[in-house]
MDAnalysis code that builds the backbone (N, CA, C; Angstrom):
import MDAnalysis as mda
import numpy as np

u = mda.Universe.empty(222, n_residues=74, atom_resindex=np.repeat(np.arange(74), 3), trajectory=True)
u.add_TopologyAttr("name", ["N", "CA", "C"] * 74)
u.add_TopologyAttr("resid", np.arange(1, 75))
u.add_TopologyAttr("resname", ["MET", "THR", "PHE", "ASP", "LEU", "ASP", "ALA", "PHE", "SER", "THR", "THR", "VAL", "THR", "ASP", "THR", "GLU", "GLN", "VAL", "PRO", "ASP", "SER", "THR", "LEU", "ASP", "ALA", "LEU", "ARG", "THR", "VAL", "ILE", "LEU", "THR", "GLU", "GLN", "GLU", "ARG", "ARG", "ALA", "ARG", "VAL", "THR", "ALA", "ALA", "PRO", "MET", "GLN", "LEU", "ALA", "ASP", "LEU", "THR", "ARG", "SER", "ALA", "ILE", "ALA", "SER", "GLY", "CYS", "ASP", "PRO", "GLN", "ALA", "LEU", "VAL", "ASP", "ALA", "VAL", "THR", "ASP", "ALA", "ALA", "THR", "ALA"])
u.atoms.positions = np.array([
    [13.200, -35.920, 29.345],
    [13.859, -37.030, 29.975],
    [13.656, -36.922, 31.478],
    [13.381, -38.021, 32.118],
    [13.143, -38.054, 33.548],
    [14.245, -38.840, 34.236],
    [14.699, -38.314, 35.362],
    [15.725, -38.984, 36.144],
    [15.209, -39.201, 37.553],
    [15.520, -40.357, 38.096],
    [15.238, -40.638, 39.488],
    [16.434, -40.143, 40.282],
    [16.325, -38.925, 40.804],
    [17.464, -38.331, 41.502],
    [17.805, -39.081, 42.776],
    [16.845, -39.796, 43.342],
    [17.139, -40.596, 44.528],
    [18.080, -41.745, 44.196],
    [18.133, -42.121, 42.931],
    [19.007, -43.218, 42.520],
    [20.472, -42.791, 42.502],
    [20.722, -41.488, 42.487],
    [22.095, -40.995, 42.490],
    [22.563, -40.840, 43.930],
    [23.710, -41.411, 44.196],
    [24.267, -41.335, 45.542],
    [24.802, -39.934, 45.796],
    [24.891, -39.587, 47.056],
    [25.420, -38.271, 47.403],
    [26.941, -38.265, 47.458],
    [27.559, -39.429, 47.325],
    [29.012, -39.463, 47.356],
    [29.572, -39.426, 45.941],
    [30.655, -38.715, 45.786],
    [31.265, -38.539, 44.469],
    [31.775, -39.865, 43.920],
    [32.300, -40.699, 44.767],
    [32.885, -41.946, 44.278],
    [31.838, -42.868, 43.671],
    [30.610, -42.786, 44.122],
    [29.568, -43.637, 43.566],
    [29.223, -43.269, 42.130],
    [29.517, -42.058, 41.724],
    [29.215, -41.660, 40.346],
    [30.084, -42.407, 39.355],
    [31.146, -43.008, 39.831],
    [31.997, -43.801, 38.949],
    [31.262, -45.023, 38.414],
    [30.205, -45.413, 39.097],
    [29.433, -46.578, 38.688],
    [28.297, -46.226, 37.725],
    [28.033, -44.944, 37.545],
    [26.950, -44.504, 36.664],
    [27.434, -44.593, 35.218],
    [26.648, -45.198, 34.343],
    [27.061, -45.326, 32.938],
    [27.275, -43.954, 32.281],
    [28.201, -43.898, 31.345],
    [28.499, -42.650, 30.636],
    [27.258, -42.059, 29.982],
    [26.430, -42.908, 29.409],
    [25.232, -42.400, 28.725],
    [24.300, -41.689, 29.704],
    [24.208, -42.199, 30.924],
    [23.372, -41.557, 31.944],
    [23.991, -40.249, 32.389],
    [25.303, -40.234, 32.592],
    [25.978, -38.995, 32.975],
    [25.837, -37.936, 31.886],
    [25.985, -38.332, 30.624],
    [25.835, -37.386, 29.513],
    [24.422, -36.824, 29.465],
    [23.442, -37.693, 29.640],
    [22.052, -37.234, 29.609],
    [21.773, -36.293, 30.770],
    [22.261, -36.620, 31.942],
    [22.066, -35.759, 33.113],
    [22.771, -34.425, 32.928],
    [23.976, -34.452, 32.368],
    [24.718, -33.204, 32.103],
    [23.920, -32.310, 31.157],
    [23.334, -32.907, 30.132],
    [22.537, -32.146, 29.181],
    [21.321, -31.523, 29.861],
    [20.665, -32.300, 30.699],
    [19.495, -31.792, 31.422],
    [19.895, -30.640, 32.340],
    [21.010, -30.797, 33.032],
    [21.473, -29.756, 33.951],
    [21.866, -28.493, 33.196],
    [22.618, -28.635, 32.122],
    [23.025, -27.460, 31.334],
    [21.821, -26.743, 30.744],
    [20.856, -27.503, 30.256],
    [19.643, -26.902, 29.699],
    [18.904, -26.105, 30.765],
    [18.814, -26.650, 31.964],
    [18.138, -25.940, 33.054],
    [18.917, -24.700, 33.476],
    [20.236, -24.800, 33.521],
    [21.044, -23.626, 33.872],
    [20.879, -22.523, 32.829],
    [20.832, -22.889, 31.555],
    [20.637, -21.904, 30.490],
    [19.250, -21.270, 30.591],
    [18.233, -22.073, 30.907],
    [16.877, -21.540, 31.066],
    [16.842, -20.538, 32.215],
    [17.459, -20.897, 33.327],
    [17.473, -19.993, 34.482],
    [18.215, -18.697, 34.160],
    [19.298, -18.786, 33.419],
    [20.046, -17.585, 33.029],
    [19.195, -16.687, 32.140],
    [18.442, -17.300, 31.185],
    [17.554, -16.507, 30.331],
    [16.474, -15.813, 31.151],
    [15.887, -16.538, 32.097],
    [14.833, -15.972, 32.944],
    [15.381, -14.805, 33.761],
    [16.588, -14.967, 34.269],
    [17.208, -13.912, 35.068],
    [17.546, -12.693, 34.215],
    [18.055, -12.914, 33.021],
    [18.510, -11.815, 32.160],
    [17.378, -11.122, 31.409],
    [16.277, -11.791, 31.196],
    [15.218, -11.264, 30.340],
    [14.691, -9.893, 30.760],
    [14.375, -9.649, 32.018],
    [13.851, -8.319, 32.373],
    [14.823, -7.183, 32.041],
    [16.107, -7.377, 32.328],
    [17.084, -6.327, 32.032],
    [17.251, -6.155, 30.526],
    [17.264, -7.257, 29.788],
    [17.383, -7.172, 28.334],
    [16.179, -6.454, 27.739],
    [14.996, -6.753, 28.255],
    [13.785, -6.094, 27.775],
    [13.825, -4.602, 28.093],
    [14.271, -4.268, 29.296],
    [14.374, -2.854, 29.671],
    [15.379, -2.121, 28.790],
    [16.534, -2.743, 28.539],
    [17.551, -2.122, 27.683],
    [17.028, -1.933, 26.264],
    [16.371, -2.944, 25.735],
    [15.812, -2.858, 24.387],
    [14.726, -1.788, 24.320],
    [13.920, -1.696, 25.356],
    [12.864, -0.684, 25.404],
    [13.452, 0.715, 25.395],
    [14.459, 0.939, 26.238],
    [15.102, 2.269, 26.269],
    [15.707, 2.615, 24.909],
    [16.350, 1.645, 24.289],
    [16.960, 1.868, 22.987],
    [15.909, 2.166, 21.921],
    [14.819, 1.419, 21.939],
    [13.759, 1.634, 20.949],
    [13.119, 3.005, 21.120],
    [12.872, 3.398, 22.367],
    [12.278, 4.717, 22.624],
    [13.246, 5.818, 22.199],
    [14.527, 5.650, 22.489],
    [15.531, 6.638, 22.082],
    [15.618, 6.752, 20.562],
    [15.275, 5.670, 19.864],
    [15.297, 5.682, 18.399],
    [13.999, 6.195, 17.797],
    [13.021, 6.505, 18.649],
    [11.780, 7.088, 18.166],
    [10.569, 6.176, 18.197],
    [10.701, 5.005, 18.766],
    [9.565, 4.081, 18.841],
    [8.528, 4.614, 19.826],
    [7.273, 4.421, 19.494],
    [6.177, 4.829, 20.369],
    [6.153, 3.913, 21.594],
    [6.288, 4.484, 22.798],
    [6.287, 3.654, 24.003],
    [5.038, 2.790, 24.145],
    [3.899, 3.317, 23.754],
    [2.663, 2.532, 23.871],
    [2.685, 1.325, 22.937],
    [3.311, 1.481, 21.784],
    [3.431, 0.344, 20.866],
    [4.250, -0.770, 21.513],
    [5.272, -0.396, 22.274],
    [6.075, -1.388, 22.984],
    [5.257, -2.065, 24.078],
    [4.515, -1.276, 24.839],
    [3.659, -1.830, 25.889],
    [2.659, -2.790, 25.288],
    [2.056, -2.383, 24.185],
    [1.054, -3.234, 23.517],
    [1.684, -4.539, 23.036],
    [2.883, -4.450, 22.474],
    [3.559, -5.647, 21.955],
    [3.915, -6.611, 23.099],
    [4.406, -6.076, 24.200],
    [4.756, -6.929, 25.344],
    [3.498, -7.532, 25.965],
    [2.457, -6.730, 26.094],
    [1.197, -7.240, 26.639],
    [0.648, -8.355, 25.749],
    [0.686, -8.144, 24.450],
    [0.211, -9.164, 23.512],
    [1.047, -10.434, 23.637],
    [2.353, -10.287, 23.711],
    [3.236, -11.457, 23.811],
    [3.020, -12.197, 25.126],
    [2.776, -11.458, 26.192],
    [2.614, -12.061, 27.517],
    [1.283, -12.799, 27.659],
    [0.318, -12.436, 26.841],
    [-0.998, -13.070, 26.959],
    [-1.251, -14.084, 25.854],
    [-0.275, -14.272, 24.992],
    [-0.453, -15.220, 23.882],
    [-0.288, -16.646, 24.320],
])
């Protein structure tokens, strides 16, 4: 979905004129982007934690490197 952000006024009171369907769609777009950014931010730490846990459980570190390299180049 594409929005013309210039069409939105910078004043809060003007948003009262925006149709509910447009506000709902914009809210969905914003929430989706916030969730994507949170995943991007959290991913390196989650990967590091999972890697440490897998190695502690006996996983071959090179197998992990190979799997991440394969996933990153797919």
